[in-house]
C-alpha positions as CSV (number, residue, x, y, z in Angstrom):
1,M,140.1,61.4,47.0
2,S,143.8,60.5,47.0
3,V,146.6,62.8,45.9
4,D,149.9,61.5,44.3
5,V,152.2,63.8,46.3
6,G,155.3,62.5,44.6
7,H,153.9,63.1,41.1
8,A,152.6,66.6,42.1
9,S,156.0,67.5,43.5
10,Q,157.8,66.4,40.2
11,T,155.3,68.3,38.1
12,A,155.8,71.4,40.2
13,A,159.5,71.1,40.0
14,K,159.6,70.8,36.2
15,S,157.5,74.0,35.9
16,L,160.4,75.9,37.6
17,S,163.3,77.4,35.7
18,P,166.4,75.1,35.6
19,L,168.2,77.3,38.2
20,S,165.2,77.4,40.5
21,E,164.8,73.6,40.2
22,L,168.5,73.1,41.0
23,R,168.0,75.2,44.2
24,A,165.0,73.1,45.1
25,L,167.0,69.9,44.6
26,K,169.8,71.2,46.7
27,R,167.5,72.0,49.5
28,E,166.0,68.4,49.3
29,G,169.4,66.7,49.0
30,L,171.0,65.5,45.8
31,E,171.2,61.8,46.5
32,G,169.8,59.8,43.6
33,K,169.1,62.9,41.5
34,H,172.4,63.0,39.5
35,A,170.6,62.5,36.1
36,R,168.2,65.4,36.7
37,V,171.1,67.6,37.9
38,R,173.0,67.0,34.7
39,Q,169.9,67.6,32.6
40,L,169.3,71.0,34.3
41,L,173.0,71.9,33.9
42,D,172.8,71.0,30.2
43,A,169.8,73.3,29.9
44,L,171.6,76.2,31.6
45,L,174.7,75.7,29.5
46,A,172.6,75.7,26.3
47,A,170.9,78.9,27.4
48,G,174.3,80.4,28.0
49,D,173.6,83.0,30.7
50,P,177.0,83.3,32.5
51,L,175.5,84.4,35.8
52,D,173.0,81.5,35.9
53,I,175.9,79.0,35.1
54,E,178.1,80.6,37.8
55,A,175.2,80.4,40.3
56,A,174.7,76.7,39.5
57,G,178.3,75.9,39.9
58,M,178.5,77.7,43.2
59,M,175.5,75.7,44.4
60,L,177.0,72.4,43.4
61,G,180.7,73.0,44.1
62,G,180.6,72.4,47.9
63,A,182.0,69.3,49.6
64,A,178.6,68.3,50.8
65,Q,177.1,68.5,47.3
66,R,180.0,66.6,45.8
67,E,179.6,63.9,48.4
68,Q,175.8,63.6,47.7
69,L,176.4,63.3,43.9
70,A,179.3,60.9,44.3
71,A,176.9,58.5,46.1
72,A,175.6,57.5,42.6
73,D,178.3,54.9,41.9
74,G,179.7,55.1,38.4
75,A,177.7,58.2,37.4
76,F,180.7,60.5,37.9
77,L,184.5,60.5,37.6
78,T,186.5,62.9,39.8
79,Q,189.2,65.4,39.0
80,R,191.1,68.1,40.8
81,V,191.7,71.3,38.9
82,A,194.0,74.2,39.7
83,L,193.4,77.6,38.1
84,L,196.0,80.4,37.7
85,G,195.9,83.7,35.9
86,S,197.0,87.3,35.7
87,S,193.6,88.9,36.4
88,T,190.5,88.4,38.6
89,L,188.8,85.1,37.6
90,D,186.1,85.0,40.3
91,S,183.4,83.4,38.2
92,L,185.6,80.9,36.4
93,P,185.8,78.1,39.1
94,H,182.0,78.1,39.4
95,Q,181.4,78.1,35.6
96,L,184.0,75.3,35.3
97,T,182.3,73.3,38.0
98,A,178.9,73.5,36.3
99,A,180.4,72.5,32.9
100,L,182.3,69.5,34.4
101,I,179.3,68.1,36.4
102,A,177.2,68.4,33.3
103,G,179.8,66.3,31.6
104,G,179.9,63.6,34.3
105,I,183.0,64.9,36.2
106,L,182.9,65.8,39.9
107,P,185.6,68.4,40.3
108,E,187.5,70.0,43.1
109,V,188.6,73.4,41.8
110,R,191.0,75.7,43.5
111,S,192.5,79.1,42.3
112,A,195.7,80.8,43.1
113,G,195.5,84.4,44.1
114,F,195.2,87.5,41.8
115,N,198.2,87.6,39.4
116,Q,200.0,85.0,41.5
117,W,200.7,82.7,38.5
118,Q,204.5,83.2,38.6
119,F,205.0,83.4,42.4
120,E,202.9,80.4,43.0
121,I,205.1,78.1,40.9
122,R,208.4,79.7,41.8
123,A,207.5,79.3,45.5
124,G,206.7,75.6,45.1
125,A,202.9,76.0,44.9
126,P,202.1,76.8,48.5
127,N,198.4,77.2,47.8
128,L,198.0,74.4,45.2
129,A,200.5,71.6,45.8
130,D,198.4,69.8,48.4
131,L,195.5,69.7,45.9
132,A,197.6,67.4,43.7
133,P,195.7,68.6,40.6
134,G,195.3,66.4,37.6
135,V,194.9,69.5,35.5
136,S,196.4,73.0,36.0
137,A,195.2,75.8,33.7
138,L,196.7,79.2,33.1
139,L,194.8,82.1,31.6
140,L,196.8,85.2,31.0
141,D,195.9,88.6,29.6
142,D,198.2,91.0,27.7
143,A,199.5,92.5,30.9
144,A,201.6,89.4,31.4
145,V,203.6,90.5,28.3
146,Y,203.5,94.3,28.8
147,E,204.5,94.2,32.5
148,E,208.1,93.7,31.4
149,V,208.0,96.3,28.6
150,V,209.5,99.7,29.7
151,N,208.1,101.7,26.8
152,P,204.9,100.2,25.3
153,L,205.3,102.5,22.2
154,D,208.8,101.2,21.5
155,L,207.9,98.5,18.9
156,D,211.4,97.1,18.9
157,E,211.1,96.4,22.6
158,V,207.6,95.0,22.3
159,E,208.6,92.7,19.4
160,A,211.6,91.4,21.3
161,R,209.3,90.7,24.4
162,C,206.7,88.9,22.2
163,A,209.4,86.8,20.5
164,A,210.9,85.7,23.9
165,F,207.5,85.1,25.7
166,P,206.7,81.6,24.3
167,T,210.1,80.3,25.6
168,S,209.5,81.9,29.0
169,L,206.0,80.4,29.1
170,G,207.4,77.0,28.2
171,E,209.8,77.2,31.1
172,W,207.0,78.1,33.4
173,A,205.0,75.1,32.2
174,D,208.0,72.8,32.9
175,A,208.3,74.2,36.4
176,A,204.5,73.9,36.9
177,R,204.7,70.2,35.9
178,Q,207.5,69.7,38.4
179,V,205.6,71.2,41.4
180,L,202.0,70.3,40.5
181,G,202.3,67.3,38.1
182,G,199.4,66.4,35.8
183,L,198.4,68.2,32.6
184,I,199.3,71.9,32.1
185,V,196.8,73.8,30.0
186,L,198.0,77.1,28.5
187,T,196.0,79.5,26.4
188,T,197.0,82.1,23.8
189,M,196.4,85.7,24.7
190,P,194.0,88.2,23.1
191,L,195.4,91.7,22.5
192,S,193.1,94.3,24.1
193,A,191.7,97.2,22.2
194,L,193.4,99.7,24.4
195,R,196.8,98.3,23.7
196,R,196.1,98.2,20.0
197,D,194.5,101.6,19.8
198,S,197.3,103.3,21.8
199,V,199.4,103.0,18.6
200,I,198.1,105.6,16.2
201,D,199.8,104.9,12.9
202,Y,198.7,102.0,10.8
203,G,202.2,100.8,9.9
204,R,203.2,100.3,13.5
205,K,199.7,98.9,14.3
206,A,200.5,96.2,11.8
207,R,203.9,95.5,13.3
208,L,202.3,95.1,16.7
209,E,199.6,92.8,15.4
210,A,202.2,90.7,13.5
211,A,204.4,90.4,16.6
212,W,201.4,89.4,18.7
213,D,200.2,86.8,16.2
214,A,203.7,85.3,16.0
215,M,203.9,85.1,19.8
216,N,200.6,83.3,19.9
217,A,201.8,80.9,17.2
218,G,204.8,80.2,19.3
219,I,202.6,79.5,22.3
220,L,200.5,77.1,20.2
221,R,203.6,75.2,19.2
222,L,204.4,74.4,22.8
223,A,201.7,71.7,22.7
224,A,203.9,69.8,20.3
225,Q,207.2,70.7,22.0
226,K,206.3,70.0,25.6
227,Q,205.1,66.7,27.1
228,G,202.0,67.0,29.2
229,V,201.1,70.4,27.9
230,A,197.9,71.3,26.0
231,V,197.3,74.8,24.5
232,L,193.9,76.4,23.8
233,S,193.3,79.0,21.2
234,A,191.9,82.3,22.6
235,A,190.9,83.2,19.0
236,A,188.6,80.1,18.9
237,I,187.0,81.0,22.2
238,Q,186.6,84.6,21.0
239,G,184.8,83.4,17.9
240,R,182.0,82.0,20.2
241,V,181.3,85.1,22.2
242,S,180.2,88.7,21.5
243,T,182.5,90.3,24.0
244,T,186.0,89.2,25.0
245,F,186.8,91.8,27.6
246,A,185.0,93.0,30.7
247,A,183.5,96.4,30.9
248,D,186.0,99.2,31.6
249,R,184.5,99.9,35.0
250,M,184.9,96.2,36.1
251,R,188.5,96.4,34.9
252,H,189.3,99.3,37.1
253,V,187.1,98.4,40.2
254,A,187.6,94.6,40.3
255,G,190.6,93.8,38.2
256,H,188.4,91.9,35.7
257,I,189.9,91.6,32.3
258,F,187.8,89.0,30.6
259,S,184.1,89.1,30.3
260,A,181.9,86.6,32.1
261,E,180.8,85.4,28.6
262,F,184.5,84.7,27.6
263,Q,185.1,82.9,30.9
264,R,182.0,80.8,30.3
265,E,183.4,79.6,26.9
266,Y,186.9,79.2,28.3
267,A,185.4,77.0,31.1
268,A,183.5,74.9,28.5
269,E,186.7,74.3,26.5
270,L,188.7,73.5,29.6
271,A,186.0,71.1,30.7
272,R,186.4,69.3,27.3
273,V,190.1,69.0,28.0
274,V,189.4,67.5,31.5
275,R,186.9,65.1,30.1
276,A,189.2,64.0,27.3
277,G,192.0,63.4,29.9
278,L,189.7,61.1,31.8
279,G,188.6,59.1,28.8
280,R,185.1,60.7,28.7
281,A,185.3,61.8,25.1
282,A,182.3,60.5,23.2
283,K,182.9,57.6,20.7
284,C,179.8,57.4,18.5
285,L,177.6,60.0,16.8
286,V,174.1,58.8,16.1
287,F,172.3,60.6,13.3
288,D,168.6,60.8,12.4
289,L,168.1,60.8,8.6
290,D,164.9,62.7,7.5
291,N,165.4,66.4,7.7
292,T,168.7,65.9,9.5
293,L,171.3,64.2,7.2
294,W,169.1,65.1,4.3
295,G,166.2,67.4,3.6
296,G,162.8,65.8,3.1
297,I,161.3,62.5,4.1
298,V,162.6,59.6,2.0
299,G,159.6,57.4,2.6
300,D,157.2,60.0,1.4
301,D,159.2,62.0,-1.2
302,G,161.4,59.3,-2.6
303,A,165.2,59.3,-2.7
304,A,165.3,61.5,-5.9
305,A,163.5,64.3,-4.2
306,L,165.8,64.5,-1.2
307,K,167.6,67.8,-0.7
308,I,171.4,67.1,-0.4
309,G,174.0,69.6,-1.7
310,G,173.3,72.2,-4.3
311,A,171.3,75.2,-3.1
312,Y,170.1,75.8,0.5
313,P,168.8,73.9,2.4
314,G,170.5,70.9,0.6
315,S,173.9,72.6,1.2
316,A,173.3,72.7,4.9
317,H,172.5,69.0,5.1
318,L,175.5,68.1,3.0
319,E,177.7,70.3,5.3
320,L,176.5,68.1,8.3
321,Q,177.4,65.0,6.3
322,K,180.8,66.3,5.5
323,Y,181.4,67.0,9.2
324,G,180.4,63.4,10.0
325,R,182.8,62.2,7.3
326,D,185.6,64.3,9.0
327,L,184.8,62.6,12.3
328,V,185.0,59.1,10.7
329,A,188.5,60.0,9.4
330,Q,189.5,60.7,13.0
331,G,188.1,57.6,14.5
332,V,184.6,58.6,15.6
333,M,181.9,56.0,14.9
334,L,178.8,57.0,13.0
335,A,175.5,55.2,13.4
336,V,171.9,55.8,12.3
337,A,168.7,55.8,14.4
338,S,165.8,56.7,12.0
339,K,162.1,56.0,11.8
340,N,162.1,54.5,8.3
341,D,161.9,51.3,6.4
342,E,165.4,49.9,6.4
343,D,165.6,49.0,2.7
344,V,164.4,52.5,1.7
345,A,166.9,54.3,4.0
346,L,169.8,52.1,2.9
347,D,169.0,52.5,-0.7
348,A,169.1,56.3,-0.4
349,I,172.4,56.2,1.6
350,A,174.0,53.9,-1.0
351,N,172.7,55.4,-4.2
352,H,171.8,59.1,-3.9
353,P,174.6,60.8,-6.0
354,E,175.1,63.7,-3.6
355,M,175.6,61.7,-0.4
356,A,178.9,62.3,1.3
357,L,178.3,59.5,3.7
358,R,177.9,55.9,2.3
359,P,177.0,52.6,4.0
360,D,180.6,52.0,4.9
361,S,180.7,55.3,6.8
362,F,178.4,53.8,9.4
363,V,179.2,51.1,11.9
364,A,175.4,50.3,12.2
365,V,172.1,51.5,10.9
366,R,168.8,51.1,12.9
367,A,166.0,52.2,10.5
368,N,162.7,50.9,11.8
369,W,159.6,52.2,13.6
370,D,160.7,51.4,17.2
371,P,161.3,54.2,19.7
372,K,164.7,55.6,19.2
373,P,166.0,55.3,22.8
374,G,165.6,51.5,22.5
375,N,167.5,51.6,19.1
376,V,170.3,53.6,20.6
377,R,170.6,51.3,23.6
378,Q,170.8,48.3,21.2
379,L,173.5,50.2,19.2
380,A,175.5,50.7,22.3
381,T,175.2,47.0,23.2
382,S,176.2,45.8,19.8
383,L,179.2,48.1,19.8
384,N,180.2,47.2,23.3
385,I,180.2,50.8,24.4
386,G,178.3,52.7,27.1
387,V,175.3,54.8,26.2
388,D,177.2,57.7,27.8
389,S,179.7,57.5,24.9
390,M,177.0,58.3,22.4
391,V,175.8,61.7,21.0
392,F,172.3,61.9,19.4
393,V,171.5,64.4,16.6
394,D,167.9,64.7,15.5
395,D,166.0,67.6,14.0
396,N,162.7,66.6,15.8
397,P,162.3,68.2,19.3
398,V,159.9,65.5,20.3
399,E,162.5,62.8,19.5
400,R,165.1,64.8,21.4
401,G,162.8,65.1,24.4
402,L,162.1,61.4,24.4
403,M,165.8,60.6,24.3
404,R,166.5,62.9,27.2
405,E,163.6,61.4,29.2
406,L,164.3,57.7,28.6
407,L,168.0,57.6,28.0
408,P,169.5,60.7,29.8
409,Q,173.0,59.2,29.7
410,V,173.1,59.9,26.0
411,T,174.3,63.4,25.0
412,T,171.4,64.9,23.0
413,V,172.3,67.9,20.9
414,E,169.8,70.8,20.9
415,L,169.7,71.7,17.2
416,P,168.6,75.2,15.9
417,N,165.4,75.4,13.9
418,D,167.4,76.4,10.8
419,P,169.5,73.5,9.2
420,A,172.1,76.1,8.2
421,G,173.4,75.9,11.7
422,Y,173.3,72.1,12.2
423,A,177.0,71.3,11.4
424,A,178.4,74.2,13.4
425,T,176.2,73.5,16.4
426,V,177.3,69.9,16.6
427,A,181.0,70.7,15.9
428,R,181.4,73.5,18.4
429,R,180.3,71.3,21.3
430,G,183.6,69.4,21.1
431,D,182.1,66.1,22.4
432,F,184.7,64.1,20.6
433,N,187.7,66.1,21.4
434,L,190.8,64.1,22.4
435,L,194.2,65.1,24.0
436,T,196.0,62.8,21.5
437,L,194.7,61.0,18.4
438,T,196.2,57.5,18.3
439,D,196.4,54.9,15.5
440,E,193.6,52.9,17.2
441,D,191.4,56.0,17.1
442,L,192.0,56.5,13.4
443,N,191.1,52.9,12.6
444,R,188.2,52.5,14.9
445,T,185.4,52.4,12.3
446,A,187.3,49.7,10.3
447,M,187.8,47.7,13.6
448,Y,184.1,47.8,14.5
449,R,183.1,46.8,10.9
450,A,185.5,43.9,11.3
451,Q,183.7,43.1,14.6
452,V,180.4,42.6,12.6
453,Q,182.2,40.1,10.4
454,R,183.4,38.2,13.5
455,E,179.9,38.0,14.7
456,E,178.8,36.6,11.4
457,L,181.6,34.0,11.7
458,Q,180.4,33.1,15.2
459,S,176.8,32.7,14.0
460,G,178.0,30.2,11.4
461,S,180.3,28.2,13.8
462,G,179.2,25.0,15.4
463,T,180.9,25.6,18.8
464,L,182.5,28.5,20.6
465,E,185.9,26.8,20.3
466,E,185.5,26.3,16.6
467,Y,184.7,30.0,16.3
468,L,187.7,31.1,18.3
469,L,190.0,28.8,16.4
470,G,188.6,30.2,13.2
471,L,189.6,33.7,14.1
472,H,193.4,32.9,14.1
473,S,194.0,35.4,16.8
474,Q,197.6,36.6,17.4
475,L,198.5,38.5,20.6
476,T,201.6,40.7,20.5
477,V,203.1,42.0,23.7
478,E,204.5,45.5,23.6
479,R,206.5,47.1,26.3
480,L,205.9,50.8,26.9
481,G,207.8,52.9,24.3
482,E,207.7,56.1,22.3
483,F,205.1,54.9,19.8
484,N,202.6,53.3,22.1
485,A,202.8,55.4,25.4
486,A,199.8,57.6,24.4
487,R,197.6,54.6,23.6
488,I,198.6,52.7,26.8
489,V,197.7,55.8,28.9
490,Q,194.5,56.2,27.0
491,L,193.5,52.7,27.7
492,F,194.1,53.1,31.4
493,G,192.2,56.4,31.3
494,K,189.1,55.5,29.3
495,T,188.5,51.8,30.0
496,N,185.7,51.3,32.6
497,Q,184.3,47.8,32.3
498,F,187.4,45.5,32.2
499,N,189.3,47.8,34.6
500,L,190.3,45.7,37.6
501,T,191.5,48.3,40.0
502,G,190.4,51.6,38.5
503,I,193.9,53.1,38.7
504,R,194.5,55.7,36.0
505,Y,197.9,57.1,35.0
506,T,199.3,60.1,33.3
507,E,201.8,59.8,30.5
508,E,204.4,61.5,32.7
509,E,203.8,59.0,35.4
510,V,204.1,55.8,33.3
511,R,207.3,57.1,31.7
512,R,208.9,58.1,35.0
513,R,208.0,54.9,36.8
514,S,209.0,52.8,33.8
515,Q,212.4,54.5,33.5
516,S,213.1,54.2,37.3
517,G,212.2,50.5,37.3
518,E,209.5,51.1,39.8
519,A,206.9,49.5,37.5
520,A,206.7,47.9,34.0
521,F,203.9,48.9,31.7
522,F,202.8,46.8,28.7
523,G,200.3,46.9,25.9
524,G,198.7,44.0,24.1
525,R,197.9,44.2,20.3
526,L,195.5,41.7,18.9
527,K,195.2,40.7,15.2
528,D,192.9,38.1,13.6
529,R,191.8,37.0,10.2
530,F,189.6,40.1,9.8
531,G,192.2,42.7,10.7
532,D,194.2,44.4,13.4
533,N,192.2,45.2,16.5
534,G,195.0,47.6,17.6
535,L,196.3,47.9,21.1
536,I,193.4,46.5,23.1
537,A,194.9,45.8,26.6
538,A,197.3,47.4,29.0
539,W,198.7,46.3,32.3
540,A,201.2,47.5,35.0
541,V,203.4,45.1,36.8
542,T,205.5,45.8,40.0
543,R,208.0,43.8,42.0
544,D,208.7,43.7,45.7
545,G,212.2,42.6,46.5
546,G,214.5,40.7,44.1
547,G,215.5,37.2,43.2
548,S,214.0,34.1,44.8
549,G,211.0,34.7,46.9
550,S,210.2,38.2,45.5
551,A,206.6,39.0,44.6
552,W,205.3,40.4,41.4
553,G,202.1,42.5,41.5
554,V,199.5,43.3,38.8
555,E,198.9,46.9,39.8
556,N,196.1,47.3,37.1
557,F,194.9,45.4,34.1
558,V,192.5,46.9,31.5
559,M,191.1,45.6,28.3
560,S,188.9,47.0,25.5
561,C,185.4,45.8,25.4
562,R,185.9,45.0,21.7
563,V,187.6,41.7,22.5
564,F,185.5,40.4,25.4
565,S,184.8,36.6,25.4
566,R,188.0,35.7,23.4
567,N,190.1,34.7,26.5
568,V,192.7,37.4,25.7
569,E,192.6,38.4,29.4
570,D,193.4,34.8,30.4
571,A,196.4,34.7,28.0
572,V,197.8,38.0,29.4
573,V,197.6,36.8,33.0
574,G,199.0,33.5,32.0
575,L,202.0,35.2,30.5
576,I,202.6,37.3,33.6
577,L,202.5,34.2,35.8
578,R,205.0,32.4,33.7
579,A,207.3,35.3,33.5
580,A,207.2,35.8,37.3
581,K,208.0,32.1,37.9
582,A,210.8,32.1,35.4
583,A,212.3,35.2,37.2
584,G,212.3,33.3,40.5
585,A,209.3,35.2,42.1
586,G,207.5,33.4,44.9
587,E,204.1,34.7,44.0
588,V,202.0,37.1,42.0
589,R,199.7,39.5,43.8
590,A,196.7,41.2,42.3
591,A,193.6,43.1,43.4
592,F,190.1,43.7,42.3
593,V,188.4,47.0,43.2
594,P,184.7,47.0,42.5
595,T,183.0,49.8,40.6
596,A,179.6,50.3,39.1
597,K,180.9,49.0,35.7
598,N,183.3,46.2,36.4
599,A,181.2,43.9,38.6
600,K,181.0,41.2,36.0
601,F,184.7,40.6,36.4
602,A,184.7,40.1,40.2
603,G,185.5,36.4,39.8
604,F,188.3,36.9,37.2
605,Y,191.3,36.2,39.4
606,P,189.8,33.3,41.3
607,A,189.0,31.6,38.0
608,L,192.7,31.7,37.1
609,G,193.9,30.0,40.3
610,F,194.4,33.0,42.5
611,E,193.5,32.7,46.2
612,R,191.8,35.4,48.2
613,V,193.8,37.3,50.8
614,E,191.9,39.2,53.4
615,A,191.7,42.9,52.4
616,A,192.9,45.6,54.8
617,E,189.9,47.8,54.0
618,R,186.3,46.9,53.3
619,H,183.3,49.0,52.3
620,A,180.3,49.2,54.7
621,D,178.5,46.6,52.5
622,G,181.4,44.1,52.8
623,Q,182.2,44.4,49.1
624,G,185.5,46.3,49.4
625,P,188.7,45.7,47.4
626,A,189.7,42.1,47.1
627,Q,193.3,41.1,47.3
628,Y,194.6,37.9,45.6
629,R,197.8,36.0,45.2
630,H,199.0,33.1,43.0
631,T,201.7,30.9,44.4
632,L,202.8,29.9,40.9
633,R,202.6,26.1,41.6
634,D,200.0,25.1,39.1
635,L,199.7,27.2,36.0
636,A,196.7,26.8,33.7
637,E,197.3,26.2,30.0
638,L,197.2,29.2,27.8
639,P,194.3,29.4,25.3
640,T,195.2,27.3,22.3
641,W,193.4,29.6,19.9
642,I,195.6,32.6,20.7
643,G,199.1,32.7,19.3
644,V,201.5,34.9,21.2
645,T,204.5,36.9,19.9
646,R,207.1,38.9,21.9
647,E,206.2,37.3,25.2
648,E,209.8,37.8,26.2
649,E,208.9,41.5,26.8
650,I,207.3,40.4,30.0
651,D,210.1,37.9,30.8
652,N,212.4,40.9,30.9
653,A,210.1,43.2,32.9
654,F,212.7,43.7,35.6
């Protein structure tokens, strides 16, 4: 009798608790197990035990574990995070580590000392500067305000301190940006019960609360007033936990102010900010229909019997639809993956009088009897997005389990049994949260619908050239400016397929380098007969030396997958080459740095007449960064089917 040891081992592992299985995986080594690690972390985060989440983060946060997980090319992005506060935050780095790894980010997290938030920045960040964090987060408690109040019962003094605190905090954020760089994340401050209850008359209690609320409103406004600053709402975090503050004994013995539960939710919110900054926000929400977007089974009950709106449970399903409608208005794509006959499903979507979502709310509908993971994969392919950009919502636990098993890259939401909580459950996850909402985000659904029309044109065209000519494409070059900086940075941050070097920039960096003349940053906007595709490309150009014989360099070039196969990329590089030649440059240099997602573009530069230059570094497999140069002697013709406007923006790059 033979025994399948591997299968037996897997079966035994899956009978363990998520935390126990993580321990077992760590002992065995984490190479090749990143998908299972993320699944287990998802389960721990859903269960919500702060101690288990902390333990998981502690297990996975070491350099050896990061190195093992990083071996899975393309599975994770990386980020360095600095944490500062006015109280003990021992568990926070580990809870944040767990939340980030679950979200596809391998972090290096470092904390400043207890209540060192002001000294650390004033002293030039002796403990954090060498980390070079991409994100630095500050979590304060009310002691940060009261430590400069002589008499806490003097409401005039407290009101004055509260009124001045947002300005002081804004100045701290400016200083932190100077010494640490990156994004600064502030948070409003809860008022502790002891502070509130120390004032015994209700009139003065109201004054204290009003001053505190006004101060927090001022802190929230810093997000709009300060470049590179995000502000989280402590009130929103408090709404998700049963206890904000640590037990009194922990406050006295260990200096803990915030409960482990509050720190867990703060870590989850901070992880969303980090993911958004790296372009890992989800793009598409995929809904089931029966007993999810509506109550009942349309194929059995008929459209007229569906429960949508009105009394419960119809009101709960309508609430989920309205949440979806709000997402569409903010640029999130909606799609359907449902086991149904397509004509029956589409008829209900189009004609049921209570539907908040209509056919034009969705970029695609897959209603058939095929397994849903395959349908979701096809949706991702047709939309030219990664499956890791998709969120799946289905009331059926069997369908959710199948999605997790066969397509673990998709974020599968664990819904409660009661539909009353569907909308709130999906919304509180924050999978679609962004640092900045751009015009392209707002118009995304219309853009992808137009893409369907382009595909219809292509199917009716005799040749590829006829199709491309029929699009009447117009490329407009835009130099970095006030109105496009956020989108250009977003493109560099979130584009993974056509991303030729993988360099990602902060908004502060592109503005600073552009103003100093160190580099020139551009965006490319594409319009065609079906509409405006928005800003779909971004590139950074540098120059070595000046005048005749100088060299231009393409530091990075990224392009949205929406416009693949239309030769826009050829037109952009052609414009760069012509501008460099007109400026007297001797050559244009470029590089290709391979990643797990950009391999199909490895031959991009050679196809445009660039010659290979031996790279200084190579990976062990010989596939390291490739350096190229173009001597500007023979320039290929620009694609005839793409009109170009404002090309002089590149001509005047330097």
